[in-house]
C-alpha positions in Angstrom: 35.6 14.7 -43.8 36.0 11.4 -45.8 38.5 8.9 -44.3 38.4 10.5 -40.8 37.4 8.3 -37.9 35.0 10.2 -35.7 34.4 7.4 -33.2 36.9 8.6 -30.6 35.5 12.1 -30.6 32.0 10.7 -30.3 33.0 8.5 -27.4 34.8 11.5 -25.8 31.7 13.7 -26.2 29.5 10.9 -24.7 31.9 10.5 -21.7 32.0 14.3 -21.2 28.2 14.5 -21.3 28.0 11.6 -18.8 30.5 13.4 -16.5 28.5 16.6 -16.6 25.3 14.7 -15.8 26.9 12.8 -12.9 28.3 16.0 -11.5 24.9 17.8 -11.7 23.2 14.8 -10.2 25.7 14.8 -7.2 25.2 18.6 -6.7 21.4 18.3 -6.8 21.5 15.4 -4.4 23.5 17.4 -1.9 21.0 20.2 -2.3 18.2 17.8 -1.5 20.0 16.6 1.6 20.4 20.2 2.8 16.7 21.0 2.0 15.5 18.0 4.0 17.8 18.4 7.0 16.3 19.0 10.4 17.0 22.7 10.4 15.3 23.3 7.1 12.4 21.1 8.0 11.8 23.1 11.2 12.2 26.5 9.5 10.5 25.8 6.1 8.9 22.4 5.6 7.0 22.1 8.9 5.4 25.7 8.8 4.5 25.2 5.1 3.0 21.8 5.8 1.0 23.0 8.8 -0.3 26.0 6.7 -1.3 23.7 3.9 -2.8 21.1 6.3 -4.9 23.8 8.0 -6.8 24.3 4.8 -6.8 20.9 3.1 -7.6 18.6 6.1 -11.2 19.9 6.2 -11.5 19.4 2.5 -10.3 15.8 2.8 -12.8 15.3 5.6 -15.7 16.4 3.3 -14.6 14.0 0.6 -13.6 11.0 2.7 -15.9 11.0 5.7 -19.2 9.9 4.0 -18.9 6.2 5.0 -18.1 7.3 8.6 -21.2 9.2 9.5 -21.3 7.0 12.6 -18.2 8.8 13.9 -18.5 12.5 14.9 -17.0 14.8 12.3 -14.7 16.6 14.8 -13.0 13.3 15.7 -12.3 12.6 12.1 -11.0 16.2 11.6 -8.5 15.6 14.5 -7.3 12.4 12.7 -6.7 14.4 9.5 -4.7 17.0 11.4 -2.7 14.2 12.9 -1.9 13.0 9.4 -0.5 16.4 8.7 1.8 16.2 11.7 2.9 12.7 10.7 3.8 13.7 7.1 5.8 16.7 8.1 7.7 14.5 10.6 7.1 16.7 13.6 10.1 16.4 15.9 9.4 14.8 19.3 6.1 13.3 18.5 5.4 9.6 17.7 2.7 10.4 15.1 2.3 6.8 14.0 1.2 5.9 17.6 -0.9 9.1 17.7 -2.8 8.2 14.6 -3.5 4.7 15.9 -4.8 6.1 19.2 -7.1 8.5 17.4 -8.4 5.6 15.2 -9.1 3.4 18.2 -11.0 6.4 19.7 -13.6 5.7 17.0 -14.4 2.2 18.3 -17.2 3.2 20.8 -19.0 5.1 18.1 -18.6 2.3 15.6 -19.7 -0.4 18.1 -22.7 1.7 19.1 -23.8 2.1 15.5 -22.8 -1.2 13.9 -22.5 -3.6 16.8 -19.5 -5.5 18.1 -17.6 -7.5 15.5 -14.9 -10.2 16.0 -13.5 -10.6 12.5 -11.4 -8.3 10.3 -12.6 -6.9 7.0 -16.0 -7.1 5.4 -15.2 -8.0 1.7 -17.2 -8.4 -1.5 -16.0 -9.4 -4.9 -14.4 -6.7 -7.0 -16.4 -5.8 -10.1 -14.9 -7.3 -13.3 -15.4 -7.3 -17.1 -14.4 -9.5 -20.0 -12.0 -8.5 -22.7 -14.9 -8.2 -25.1 -16.6 -5.7 -22.8 -13.4 -3.8 -22.5 -13.0 -3.6 -26.2 -16.6 -2.6 -26.7 -16.3 0.1 -24.0 -13.2 1.6 -25.7 -10.5 3.8 -24.2 -12.7 6.8 -23.9 -15.5 4.9 -22.3 -13.2 3.2 -19.9 -11.7 6.5 -18.9 -15.1 8.1 -18.3 -16.4 5.1 -16.2 -13.3 4.0 -14.3 -10.6 6.7 -14.4 -12.9 9.6 -14.0 -15.2 7.6 -11.7 -12.0 6.7 -9.7 -13.1 3.1 -9.1 -11.1 -0.2 -9.6 -12.0 -3.0 -12.0 -10.6 -6.3 -13.2 -10.5 -7.2 -16.9 -10.4 -11.0 -17.3 -7.8 -12.5 -19.7 -6.7 -9.0 -20.8 -3.0 -9.9 -21.5 -3.9 -12.9 -23.5 -5.6 -10.6 -26.0 -3.4 -7.5 -25.9 0.1 -8.8 -25.0 2.6 -11.5 -26.3 1.7 -13.5 -23.2 4.4 -16.2 -23.5 7.5 -13.9 -23.2 6.6 -12.8 -19.7 7.4 -16.0 -17.7 10.0 -16.3 -14.9 11.8 -19.0 -16.9 12.1 -16.7 -20.0 13.5 -13.9 -18.0 16.0 -16.2 -16.2 17.3 -17.4 -19.6 17.6 -13.9 -21.1 18.5 -11.8 -18.1 20.0 -14.2 -15.6 23.0 -12.0 -14.9 20.9 -8.9 -14.2 21.1 -7.7 -10.6 17.8 -7.0 -9.0 16.7 -6.2 -5.4 14.6 -8.7 -3.4 13.5 -9.3 0.1 14.7 -12.4 1.8 11.3 -12.9 3.4 7.8 -11.4 3.2 8.7 -8.7 5.8 9.6 -5.1 5.1 13.4 -5.6 5.8 16.4 -7.7 4.7 16.6 -6.3 1.2 19.5 -7.7 -0.9 21.0 -7.4 -4.4 20.8 -10.7 -6.3 21.3 -12.1 -9.8 18.0 -12.8 -11.5 19.0 -16.4 -12.2 19.6 -17.0 -8.5 16.3 -15.3 -7.7 14.4 -17.6 -10.1 16.0 -20.6 -8.4 15.0 -19.5 -5.0 11.5 -18.7 -6.1 11.1 -22.2 -7.7 12.3 -23.7 -4.4 9.5 -21.8 -2.8 11.9 -19.9 -0.5 10.3 -16.8 1.1 11.7 -14.3 -1.3 10.0 -11.5 -3.1 11.4 -9.2 -5.8 9.1 -6.1 -5.8 9.0 -3.1 -8.0 11.8 -4.4 -10.3 12.7 -2.0 -13.2 16.1 -3.4 -14.2 14.9 -6.0 -16.8 12.6 -3.6 -18.6 15.4 -0.9 -18.6 17.8 -3.4 -20.2 15.2 -4.7 -22.7 13.0 -1.7 -23.5 11.4 -3.5 -26.4 9.4 -5.4 -23.8 7.5 -2.2 -23.0 6.1 -2.2 -26.6 4.1 -5.3 -25.6 2.4 -3.5 -22.8 -1.0 -1.7 -23.3 0.3 1.9 -23.3 -1.7 2.7 -26.3 -4.9 1.5 -24.8 -4.3 3.7 -21.7 -2.6 6.7 -23.4 -5.5 9.0 -22.5 -5.1 8.1 -18.9 -1.3 8.4 -18.7 0.2 11.7 -17.7 3.5 12.8 -16.2 4.8 16.3 -15.3 8.2 15.1 -16.7 6.8 14.1 -20.0 5.7 10.8 -21.7 9.2 9.4 -22.2 10.1 9.6 -18.5 6.7 8.2 -17.7 7.1 5.3 -20.0 10.7 4.4 -18.9 10.6 4.7 -15.2 7.1 3.8 -14.1 6.9 0.2 -15.3 7.8 -2.4 -12.6 7.9 -6.1 -12.3 7.1 -8.4 -9.4 8.4 -12.0 -8.9 7.6 -14.1 -5.9 6.9 -17.6 -4.5 3.8 -19.0 -2.8 3.2 -17.7 0.7 4.7 -14.3 0.3 2.8 -11.0 0.9 2.7 -7.4 0.0 1.5 -5.5 3.1 -1.5 -3.2 2.7 -0.5 0.2 1.3 -1.7 3.0 -0.9 0.2 4.5 -3.9 0.1 8.1 -5.0 -0.4 7.2 -8.7 -3.0 5.2 -10.5 -1.7 2.0 -12.2 -2.7 -1.0 -14.2 -1.4 -4.3 -13.0 -1.1 -7.4 -15.3 -0.8 -10.9 -14.0 1.4 -12.9 -16.4 2.1 -16.1 -14.4 0.7 -17.6 -11.3 -2.2 -16.6 -9.1 -2.5 -13.8 -6.5 -5.2 -12.8 -4.0 -5.9 -9.1 -3.6 -7.7 -7.2 -0.9 -8.6 -3.6 -1.9 -10.1 -0.8 0.2 -11.3 2.7 -0.9 -9.4 5.8 0.2 -12.0 6.6 2.9 -10.9 3.5 4.8 -7.5 5.2 5.6 -8.8 6.3 9.0 -9.3 2.7 10.0 -6.2 1.1 8.4 -3.5 2.5 10.8 -1.4 4.2 8.1 2.1 5.5 8.3 4.3 7.2 5.7 7.4 5.1 4.9 10.7 6.8 4.3 10.3 10.4 3.0 6.6 9.9 2.4 6.9 8.0 -0.9 3.8 6.1 -0.1 1.6 5.1 2.8 1.6 1.6 4.4 -0.5 0.1 7.1 1.1 -0.8 10.4 -0.6 -4.2 10.8 0.7 -7.5 9.4 -1.8 -8.7 6.8 -0.7 -12.3 7.2 -1.3 -12.3 11.0 -3.7 -9.5 12.0 -3.7 -8.5 15.7 -7.3 -7.3 16.3 -6.6 -6.4 19.9 -3.9 -3.9 18.8 -5.8 -2.8 15.7 -9.5 -3.1 16.5 -10.6 -0.8 13.8 -9.9 -3.5 11.2 -13.1 -5.1 12.2 -15.0 -2.2 10.7 -13.0 -2.0 7.4 -15.0 -2.8 4.3 -13.7 -3.3 0.8 -13.2 -5.8 -2.0 -11.3 -9.0 -2.7 -10.4 -10.8 -5.9 -8.1 -13.4 -7.4 -5.8 -12.5 -10.3 -5.1 -15.3 -12.7 -2.7 -15.4 -15.6 -3.8 -12.8 -18.2 -6.0 -10.7 -15.8 -5.5 -7.0 -15.6 -6.4 -4.8 -12.7 -7.1 -1.0 -13.0 -6.4 0.6 -9.6 -6.9 4.3 -8.9 -4.6 6.3 -6.7 -4.9 6.1 -2.9 -6.9 2.9 -3.0 -5.4 0.7 -0.3 -4.4 -2.8 -1.3 -2.5 -5.9 -0.1 -1.5 -9.0 -2.1 -1.0 -12.7 -1.2 0.9 -14.9 -3.6 -1.0 -18.2 -3.9 1.3 -20.1 -6.4 4.9 -20.6 -7.4 5.9 -18.7 -9.4 3.9 -15.5 -9.4 4.9 -12.9 -12.0 3.2 -9.6 -12.6 3.9 -6.1 -14.1 2.6 -2.8 -12.7 2.5 0.3 -14.9 2.5 3.2 -12.5 2.4 6.9 -13.2 -1.0 6.5 -14.8 -3.6 9.2 -14.3 -4.0 13.0 -14.5 -2.2 14.6 -11.5 -5.1 17.0 -10.8 -7.3 14.0 -10.1 -5.2 13.0 -7.1 -6.6 15.9 -5.1 -10.1 14.7 -5.7 -9.3 11.4 -3.9 -7.2 12.4 -0.9 -6.2 16.0 -0.8 -4.3 15.8 2.5 -2.0 13.0 1.5 -1.7 14.1 -2.1 -0.9 17.7 -1.2 1.7 16.9 1.4 3.3 14.3 -0.8 3.7 16.8 -3.7 4.9 19.5 -1.3 7.5 17.4 0.5 11.0 18.6 -0.7 12.4 15.1 -1.2 9.6 13.5 -3.2 9.3 15.5 -6.5 13.1 16.0 -6.7 13.8 12.3 -6.1 12.0 11.5 -9.4 14.5 13.7 -11.2 17.6 12.6 -9.2 17.5 9.0 -8.2 19.0 6.4 -10.5 17.3 3.0 -11.1 18.9 1.2 -8.2 18.3 4.0 -5.7 14.7 4.4 -6.8 14.1 0.7 -6.4 15.6 0.6 -2.9 13.6 3.7 -1.8 10.3 2.7 -3.3 10.2 -1.0 -2.7 7.5 -2.0 -0.2 
């Protein structure tokens, strides 16, 4: 009706809608807490996980054991069943230690076949291509060769050609989003997380303090137009989410800010991703999924992802002797470079300069492909009652704290 101010009603409706969403969110979170409590784990999750593991562990062995023909198949099958026990959080069993003992059980077989070694990792340069080669290959060609082939590759200077490169610097974000609260580690370890204003984070980074803001979604959530500068179009055929493209676009794009001398420990993600280096230089070490048996994995939290037990910056080969038989790739990411990384490929990162700024776009890849890479870990990840529901329930801050490595 002309002359009537509808703003208050609109605001009231918006507030009511938000109240309903908040109430539903709280109810569902309580349901998740009940579903993941010890009683339900024992009665439901553990039997279901064991049943699933009974069938998929041998399938994983068939897919992943090929580089380990020096180790008897039955030893490897025992390791896969131990992974099942670990992921379902079997009460009364230290399954992380159990997995490590089984891996160390491989050492006599590896030494007999490959000889004794005294250094960790056998690394070669990761394959790479130029922007011109990427453009010539096209989206469909890239998908066939690298997504469907499930192999990583680096594209040199990708962001300089496909992105507005200048707007992604630490200084620019400090100027525009200095008051934004983000989560960061006070050091390069896996503890001591704190909430900090981005301007303060930038100052600490430039002073080369050992601080690392990992998996930061807040800036891109506040300034969603920045996502328009990322290569979603180039990778649209490889992006898929059970929750739809809008969810995928909004929640799976994360930033990383760090100083020289900080690390991301070796871990594996359930989703594929492309990672773009906008500022600074990083060294990556990358290992294929089959190396999981030698990388001493454990599931962090409620199985969000898998992380290696050893410290990448100071490897103890007496405690983790299998590292001497791990093979993989290494590479250096310079400003503008883009890395395509399939799911369940293990990787660790060392920041070589100050500042080092990057963006990772997760949630890439067709879900059905996950089971062709690591059926045991993928199946139990999807089945775990807290994981899929967390995607729906957790807010930005909660997700950041749960999923930061």
